N, C-alpha and C positions, 0 to 999 in steps of 0.2 A: 411782329411780336405782339402777343396778347397775354392777359392775365385773367385767370378764372376766379371769380368771386362767388361764393355760395351763400344763399340765404336759407336759414334753417329756423323753423318754429320749435323753440325749446320749451320744455315742460308742457308738451302738447301730445295728445294721443292721435290727432289728425290735423291736416292743414288748417290754417286760419285760426288756430287757438294758441294759447301760450304766448311766449315772447319771441318775436323774430330777431335774429342776430345775423350779422354778416360775418363770414369767415374767409380770410384771405391767406393762402399758403404761399410763403416766400422762401427763397434760398438764403437771404439775409435781410436785415432791416435797412430800408432806405431812410432818408432824412425824416425826422419827426413831422416836419411841416407837411410832407406828402402823405404820411399816415393819417394825419388829422384831416387833410383835404378829402381823402378817400372816405373816411368815416362821415364827413359832412355830406358828401355826394350820396352815400348809402342812406343817410338820414334815418337810421334805426337807433334804438336806444344804445346799443353797443355794436361795434364792429371789432372782431378779434383778428389779430395778425400773428401767425404761427410760423416759427422758424426752427428747423432741425438743430439739435444741439447734443453732440456726443451720444447719439442713439436715443435721445429724449427730445424735448422741445422747449423753446422759449415762447412765452405767450404774453401779449400786451393787448389792452382793451381801450378803445376810444369811443366816447359818445360823439355826437355831432359837434360838441364844443370843447371837450377836454379829455385828457387821458385819465383813467381811474385806476385805483390801487387794487380793486377786487371786483370781479363780476362772475356770478354763478351761471347765468343762462348762456352767456357767450362761451364759457368754458365747456359747458355741456355740448353746445353746438360744435365747438372745435373738435372735441373727442369724437363726436358722431361723424363728422366729415372725414377724420383720419381713418376711422374704421370702414366707413362706407366706400371710400375711394381706394382702399387697399394699402394706404401708406402705413397702416398699423394693423397687424393681424388681430382678429377678433378676440383671441384668447390672451392678448398682451395688454398690460396696463398702460394707459396714457399717463405720462409724467411731464408736468408743465412747470417750468421755472418762471416765476412771476414776481411782481413787486411785493406780493404777500407770501413769498416763500414757495416751497414745493407744494403743488396741488396735484392730486392723482385722480384718475377716473378709471372705472372698469365696467365692462359690459356684462350684465347679468340677465339673461333670458329676455332680451329686447329692451331692458331698462338700463339706464346709465346711473351708476352710483359714484358720487364724487366725495372726496375727503378734503374738507375745508377747515380753516381755523375757526374756533368758537369766538364770537365777538359779543359777549353779554353786555347789556347796558348797565351803567351805574346810575342810581337815583340822582335826579337833579331838579332844579327849579326851571320852570318854563322861561325861555328868553322872551324879552319884550316883543309882543306882536305875534308869537307863534300860534297860540290858541285862537286868537282873533282871526288870523289868516285861515285857520282850519275851519272855524265855525263850530268848534267842539269843546266839550267839557272833559277834562282828563280825570280818570280814576287813578292812574299812575303815570309817571313820566320818567324816562331815563335817556341816557345818551352813551353811545360807544364812540370809537375814534372816527366813525364816519357819519352817523345819523342820529336823529332823535327818534325815540319810540314813545308813542302816545297810546295808552290803553283807554278805550271808551267802554260804555256800558254794554253794548249789544252789537251783534253782527249787522242788524238793520241800520244802526248809526254809521258803521263803517261803510256800508254800501251806499248810503244816501249822501255822503259828504260831497260838497261842491265848494272846494277851497278857493280862496283868492290867491291865484298863482303869482300875481305880481307882488303881492305882499309876502308870500312864502319865499319868493326868490331872494328877498333881502335878509332871510335868516342865515346866519353863518354856519353852514353845514353842507354835506353832500346832499342829504335828503331827509325826508320825514316819513316814517312808517306809522300807520294808524291801525290798531288791532283790537280784537275782542275775542273772548272765549266763545266757543260754539258748542255748548253742552248738549249731548243727546243727538247730535246730528251726524252727518257723514264725515265731517271734519272736526278736529279738536279746536282749531282757531281759524279766524279769517283775518285778512289784512289788505291794505292798499299802500302804495308807495309813491311819493311825490318827490321829484328832484329837479325843479325848474332851474335852480342855480347851476346844475350840471348839464343843462340843455335838454332835459327830459321832463316834460310836465307831469305825466303819470306813466310809470313803468308798468307794463302788463303783468310780468311775473319776475320777481327779483330774487335770484338765488342768494346773493350776498346778504340781503335783509333777513333771510331765514337763518343765517349764522348768528343773528341777534335774537330773532323770534324763537328759535329752537330752545336755547338755554333759558330764556325768559319764561316760556310756557312750561317747559319741563319742570322747573322749580315750583311753579304754581299748581300744576296738575299732578305732580308726583309720578310722572312717567317719562322715560327717556326716548321712547318711540312715539312719534306723533305725526299727524297728517294736517297740513295747512292748505288753505285755499286762498289765493290772491284774487280778490273780487273786483278786478278791473273789467273793462268791457269785453276783452278777449277771455280773461280768466285762465287760471292754471292751478294744477294740484302739485304740491311739493311734499314728498315724504321725507321726514327728518329723523335722525337718531343722534342723541348726544352721547359722546364717548370722551369723558374727561374734558380736555381742552380742544377737542376736535368735534366737528359736526359732519355727519354723513347726509348728503342731499341726494335724493333719487328722483328721476323723472325720465320721460321719453322725449324723443325728438324726431322731426320729420323734415327732410330737405324739400323745400318748396320750389326753388329755382336755382340755376347757376347761370351766370352771365359772363360775357367776355369784355374785359376792359381793354380797349385798343388805343385810346388816346390818353395823354396826360401821364404816361409812364415815365418815371425819372430815368435819366441817362445812367446806364451801367447797371440797372437793376437786373438781377439774375433770375430767370425763370427756369423751371425744370426742363432739361434738354430731352429730346426724343429718345436718345439712347438710354439716359438715366430712367426715364419713365418706363421704357420697354423692359429694362432689367428688373425694375421694382415690380412691375405687374407680372412678369414671367415667374418671378419667385413666388408671388402670391397665388397665381394660377396653379403652379406645380404643387404648392402646399395643399390647396383646396381640392385639387384633382385627386390627390392621395386620399383625402378624407372621403371623397365621393366613391372611389374604388372600394374603400373599406365598407361604406354603407351599402353599395350594390352587392357586395359579396354576402352581406347579411340578408339582403332582400331575396337573393337566390335561394336561401334556405327557408323562406317563408312561402307557403302555398297560397295564402289568401290573395284574392284579386286586388285588394286595396294596396298591397305592397307593390304589386306590379305597376299599378298606376303611378305610385311614388317613384319607382325606378324610371319609368318613362319620362316623368317630369324632370328628374335630375339630369337624365341624358339629353333632353331637348335644351334645357337651359345651359348645360355645359357646351353644347354644340353652338348655340347662339353666341355665347361669350367667346368661344374659341374663334369663330368666324369673324366677329367684329375686331378681335385683337389682331388677327392675321391681316385684315384690311388696313389697320393702323400701321402695322409694321411695314407693309408694302407701300404706304403712301409717301408722298414727297415731304421734304423737310418743311415746306410751307403749309401743307394741307393736314398734317397729322393732328393738330390741335382741334380742327373741326370734327374729327372722328373720336376724340377723347371722351366727350360726354356720353356717346353711345356705348363705348367700352365700359365706362364706369356704371352706366345704368344696367348693362348686362351682368357686370360683376356683382352689383347689388342684388339683382334677381337671383343669381346663382348662390350667393352667400345665404340669402334668406331661405332658399329651398333646402340647402344643406342643413341649416339650423333647424328648420321645421322637421326634416327627416330624422335628424339626431334626437330631437326632443321626443318624437314619436317612439323611437326605440328605447329611450330612457324610461318612458312611461310603461313599457311592457314588463 
């Protein structure tokens, strides 16, 4: 018995950017101790654990050290994996029940838009040692239920920070975001996020921090739609829109790897059975095959050679996906999980080809 864990770069246009998150899909939640051990083994800023729930999903997030109440990039990564593996149709909204209430995500032309609670900061005084640990002078300072927000003079000051992480770890909060306006540039504001008390010295791109940064900068800049850049070593762009007491966060994601966990599985943990997987994938293939047939009928009415190339590509990718799926269905109960990644890769290629073709027809 094995468990597949995915590693996804969230808020990233290509691999090795943005913020990597682990995503683990389960039938039910094992003991919390095991979830924390897996997150520690992954050693990423967050690992997400997703469980089906009445046609929707439950979602929990763990750093290597603690469970957290809200995480944007691991939510984005979880939605990405659900769509990419066919557990959720691309035209369906992902609905997650979490410690921070219901969070939703939808796929919009290759980007994922998430609906999160707004977490604006309230003005406050700096706690003892905070500014000394950062090595920064604050123009403004605030705090929400999770973190401190420290505004400094310029993007250059944000980027050059070299905080004392040991001292910062003693500040009583989840983390500290440091930010500055970026007038006249590609981005409206820049930020960095430090959370050593939660086991993450510097988070590469922090979706939940933008639930605070978005209303903060929207009020100061007089606009509800903004683009932020988190200036960590990996870096990442986050598009935000403030809508009352909610914030829409948008970004892309890339699956970098998936691995099999074969040791340390808790007794009685339920994985998806071969029959359940086949049933789910068959439903998805039937649905998308219908979309392909509809696209091919439109291609037949086009005389241009470019559309014939498109039709050939769709046909070839459907053939590959169908062949790999047939191999999995014919495999033994022990070997089917070895073929599962190939099926999901072929499914991903097929889905992307269909979306590309549909987008081309929409543009006509």
